[in-house]
TORMARLUM-206828 format. One line per 5 residues: their letters; for each residue x, y, z of N, C-alpha, C. Coordinates in nm, 2 decimals, always signed. Layout:
REM residues N
A	X:Y:Z:X:Y:Z:X:Y:Z ~ ... .
***
This chain:
REM residues 98
MVPKC	+3.31:-7.38:+0.36:+3.20:-7.43:+0.25:+3.05:-7.43:+0.30 ~ +2.98:-7.36:+0.22:+2.83:-7.33:+0.28:+2.74:-7.47:+0.22 ~ +2.66:-7.52:+0.32:+2.60:-7.64:+0.29:+2.48:-7.59:+0.17 ~ +2.45:-7.71:+0.11:+2.35:-7.67:-0.01:+2.22:-7.63:+0.03 ~ +2.18:-7.66:+0.16:+2.03:-7.62:+0.22:+2.06:-7.47:+0.22 .
CRTRC	+2.17:-7.41:+0.28:+2.17:-7.27:+0.30:+2.18:-7.18:+0.17 ~ +2.26:-7.24:+0.07:+2.28:-7.17:-0.07:+2.14:-7.16:-0.13 ~ +2.05:-7.27:-0.13:+1.93:-7.25:-0.21:+1.85:-7.15:-0.11 ~ +1.84:-7.15:+0.00:+1.76:-7.05:+0.09:+1.78:-6.93:+0.06 ~ +1.90:-6.90:+0.07:+1.93:-6.74:+0.06:+2.08:-6.73:+0.04 .
GHVEA	+2.12:-6.65:-0.06:+2.24:-6.62:-0.11:+2.33:-6.54:+0.00 ~ +2.27:-6.51:+0.13:+2.34:-6.41:+0.22:+2.46:-6.49:+0.25 ~ +2.46:-6.61:+0.30:+2.58:-6.66:+0.35:+2.70:-6.67:+0.25 ~ +2.67:-6.70:+0.10:+2.77:-6.66:+0.02:+2.83:-6.55:-0.01 ~ +2.74:-6.43:+0.02:+2.78:-6.31:+0.04:+2.86:-6.28:+0.14 .
GERIG	+2.84:-6.32:+0.26:+2.92:-6.31:+0.39:+3.03:-6.37:+0.35 ~ +3.05:-6.50:+0.29:+3.17:-6.57:+0.26:+3.27:-6.47:+0.15 ~ +3.22:-6.43:+0.05:+3.28:-6.33:-0.03:+3.34:-6.20:+0.04 ~ +3.25:-6.14:+0.14:+3.32:-6.02:+0.18:+3.40:-6.06:+0.31 ~ +3.40:-6.18:+0.36:+3.49:-6.22:+0.46:+3.44:-6.21:+0.58 .
DIGKV	+3.33:-6.18:+0.62:+3.25:-6.14:+0.74:+3.12:-6.20:+0.72 ~ +3.08:-6.34:+0.77:+2.96:-6.39:+0.78:+2.88:-6.36:+0.89 ~ +2.91:-6.30:+0.99:+2.87:-6.24:+1.10:+2.78:-6.14:+1.06 ~ +2.81:-6.06:+0.95:+2.73:-5.94:+0.91:+2.60:-5.98:+0.85 ~ +2.58:-6.11:+0.79:+2.49:-6.13:+0.72:+2.38:-6.24:+0.80 .
LPACR	+2.44:-6.30:+0.91:+2.37:-6.38:+0.98:+2.23:-6.32:+1.01 ~ +2.24:-6.21:+1.08:+2.08:-6.13:+1.13:+1.98:-6.15:+1.01 ~ +2.03:-6.11:+0.88:+1.92:-6.14:+0.75:+1.90:-6.28:+0.74 ~ +1.98:-6.37:+0.75:+1.95:-6.52:+0.75:+1.85:-6.55:+0.86 ~ +1.87:-6.51:+0.97:+1.77:-6.56:+1.08:+1.63:-6.49:+1.07 .
LLLRD	+1.64:-6.36:+1.02:+1.50:-6.31:+0.99:+1.44:-6.38:+0.88 ~ +1.49:-6.42:+0.78:+1.45:-6.51:+0.67:+1.39:-6.64:+0.73 ~ +1.46:-6.70:+0.81:+1.43:-6.83:+0.89:+1.30:-6.81:+0.95 ~ +1.28:-6.68:+1.03:+1.17:-6.67:+1.15:+1.06:-6.65:+1.05 ~ +1.08:-6.57:+0.95:+0.96:-6.53:+0.85:+0.92:-6.68:+0.80 .
AVSHV	+0.99:-6.75:+0.77:+0.94:-6.89:+0.72:+0.84:-6.96:+0.82 ~ +0.92:-6.96:+0.94:+0.82:-7.02:+1.05:+0.70:-6.97:+1.06 ~ +0.68:-6.82:+1.04:+0.58:-6.76:+1.10:+0.47:-6.77:+0.97 ~ +0.53:-6.80:+0.83:+0.43:-6.86:+0.72:+0.39:-6.98:+0.78 ~ +0.45:-7.07:+0.83:+0.41:-7.22:+0.84:+0.30:-7.23:+0.94 .
RGALN	+0.32:-7.12:+1.06:+0.23:-7.12:+1.14:+0.10:-7.05:+1.08 ~ +0.11:-6.95:+1.02:-0.01:-6.89:+0.96:-0.08:-6.99:+0.85 ~ -0.03:-7.08:+0.80:-0.08:-7.19:+0.72:-0.16:-7.30:+0.78 ~ -0.08:-7.32:+0.92:-0.16:-7.43:+1.01:-0.28:-7.36:+1.08 ~ -0.26:-7.25:+1.08:-0.38:-7.17:+1.15:-0.50:-7.16:+1.05 .
YSRAA	-0.47:-7.16:+0.96:-0.57:-7.13:+0.84:-0.64:-7.27:+0.82 ~ -0.55:-7.36:+0.83:-0.61:-7.52:+0.80:-0.70:-7.55:+0.91 ~ -0.66:-7.51:+1.03:-0.74:-7.56:+1.15:-0.87:-7.48:+1.15 ~ -0.88:-7.35:+1.11:-1.00:-7.26:+1.10:-1.09:-7.32:+0.99 ~ -1.04:-7.35:+0.87:-1.10:-7.44:+0.76:-1.17:-7.56:+0.79 .
GVCGK	-1.09:-7.63:+0.88:-1.13:-7.75:+0.95:-1.26:-7.74:+1.03 ~ -1.24:-7.63:+1.12:-1.36:-7.61:+1.23:-1.50:-7.55:+1.12 ~ -1.46:-7.47:+1.05:-1.57:-7.40:+0.98:-1.64:-7.52:+0.88 ~ -1.56:-7.59:+0.84:-1.61:-7.70:+0.74:-1.69:-7.82:+0.81 ~ -1.68:-7.84:+0.92:-1.75:-7.96:+1.01:-1.89:-7.94:+1.00 .
PFTIA	-1.95:-7.82:+1.01:-2.12:-7.81:+1.03:-2.15:-7.86:+0.88 ~ -2.05:-7.84:+0.75:-2.10:-7.87:+0.62:-2.12:-8.03:+0.61 ~ -2.01:-8.08:+0.68:-1.99:-8.21:+0.66:-2.11:-8.30:+0.72 ~ -2.18:-8.24:+0.80:-2.29:-8.29:+0.89:-2.44:-8.25:+0.81 ~ -2.43:-8.11:+0.77:-2.55:-8.07:+0.70:-2.59:-8.11:+0.57 .
VPAML	-2.48:-8.13:+0.50:-2.50:-8.17:+0.36:-2.57:-8.31:+0.31 ~ -2.50:-8.40:+0.41:-2.56:-8.54:+0.40:-2.72:-8.53:+0.45 ~ -2.73:-8.48:+0.57:-2.86:-8.46:+0.62:-2.99:-8.40:+0.53 ~ -2.92:-8.30:+0.45:-3.00:-8.24:+0.37:-3.02:-8.33:+0.25 ~ -2.94:-8.40:+0.22:-2.95:-8.51:+0.10:-3.05:-8.60:+0.14 .
RVKVI	-3.06:-8.63:+0.25:-3.14:-8.76:+0.30:-3.29:-8.70:+0.32 ~ -3.31:-8.56:+0.38:-3.40:-8.55:+0.40:-3.49:-8.48:+0.29 ~ -3.40:-8.42:+0.20:-3.49:-8.34:+0.10:-3.47:-8.39:-0.05 ~ -3.34:-8.41:-0.09:-3.31:-8.44:-0.23:-3.36:-8.60:-0.25 ~ -3.31:-8.68:-0.17:-3.35:-8.83:-0.22:-3.50:-8.84:-0.22 .
PSFRS	-3.57:-8.81:-0.11:-3.72:-8.83:-0.14:-3.76:-8.77:-0.25 ~ -3.73:-8.64:-0.30:-3.78:-8.60:-0.42:-3.71:-8.68:-0.55 ~ -3.59:-8.70:-0.54:-3.55:-8.80:-0.66:-3.65:-8.94:-0.66 ~ -3.67:-8.99:-0.56:-3.74:-9.12:-0.54:-3.87:-9.08:-0.62 ~ -3.96:-8.96:-0.57:-4.08:-8.97:-0.64:-4.06:-8.91:-0.77 .
VFEGV	-3.98:-8.86:-0.82:-3.97:-8.83:-0.98:-3.93:-8.95:-1.05 ~ -3.85:-9.05:-1.00:-3.82:-9.16:-1.05:-3.93:-9.27:-1.05 ~ -4.00:-9.28:-0.96:-4.10:-9.36:-0.95:-4.23:-9.29:-1.04 ~ -4.23:-9.17:-1.05:-4.34:-9.13:-1.14:-4.29:-9.14:-1.29 ~ -4.18:-9.14:-1.32:-4.14:-9.16:-1.46:-4.16:-9.31:-1.50 .
FAGGD	-4.13:-9.40:-1.40:-4.13:-9.55:-1.45:-4.27:-9.59:-1.37 ~ -4.38:-9.51:-1.35:-4.48:-9.58:-1.28:-4.57:-9.67:-1.36 ~ -4.56:-9.68:-1.50:-4.62:-9.78:-1.55:-4.52:-9.92:-1.58 ~ -4.39:-9.91:-1.52:-4.31:-10.03:-1.56:-4.33:-10.13:-1.49 ~ -4.22:-10.21:-1.48:-4.23:-10.36:-1.44:-4.16:-10.33:-1.28 .
GVGLP	-4.23:-10.28:-1.22:-4.19:-10.24:-1.08:-4.04:-10.18:-1.04 ~ -4.00:-10.12:-1.15:-3.87:-10.05:-1.16:-3.85:-9.97:-1.02 ~ -3.74:-9.98:-0.92:-3.73:-9.91:-0.86:-3.60:-9.82:-0.86 ~ -3.55:-9.75:-0.74:-3.42:-9.68:-0.78:-3.32:-9.76:-0.81 ~ -3.21:-9.71:-0.84:-3.09:-9.80:-0.87:-3.02:-9.84:-0.77 .
AFTRF	-2.97:-9.95:-0.78:-2.90:-10.01:-0.67:-2.78:-9.92:-0.60 ~ -2.73:-9.85:-0.67:-2.61:-9.78:-0.63:-2.67:-9.67:-0.54 ~ -2.81:-9.61:-0.59:-2.88:-9.50:-0.52:-2.93:-9.55:-0.38 ~ -2.97:-9.68:-0.40:-3.05:-9.72:-0.28:-2.96:-9.75:-0.16 ~ -2.80:-9.80:-0.22:-2.70:-9.81:-0.13:-2.64:-9.71:-0.08 .
CAG	-2.63:-9.59:-0.13:-2.60:-9.45:-0.07:-2.72:-9.38:+0.00 ~ -2.83:-9.39:-0.03:-2.93:-9.34:+0.05:-2.98:-9.41:+0.15 ~ -2.96:-9.52:+0.17:-2.97:-9.61:+0.30:-3.11:-9.66:+0.28 .
***
């Protein structure tokens, strides 16, 4: 009897049972399993590389927002409401911008 996990992964084991010699199909099953491991390794390497390359952006984007975008937004917002009743930036914006 072939376990369900082997049946779903490859039909090679069932074919080996049908011909009466599982030993002939085991190398093909080993190759498929080894290939799956290499795919997982590749995916892990890709995620590591993406993490390393993404780190500078996690530092640069908030810094750029704080230095360039928020001051510009503040001056535009104050210019629009210059004659208003002392309206400042919205509370959420002040909370996020610090």
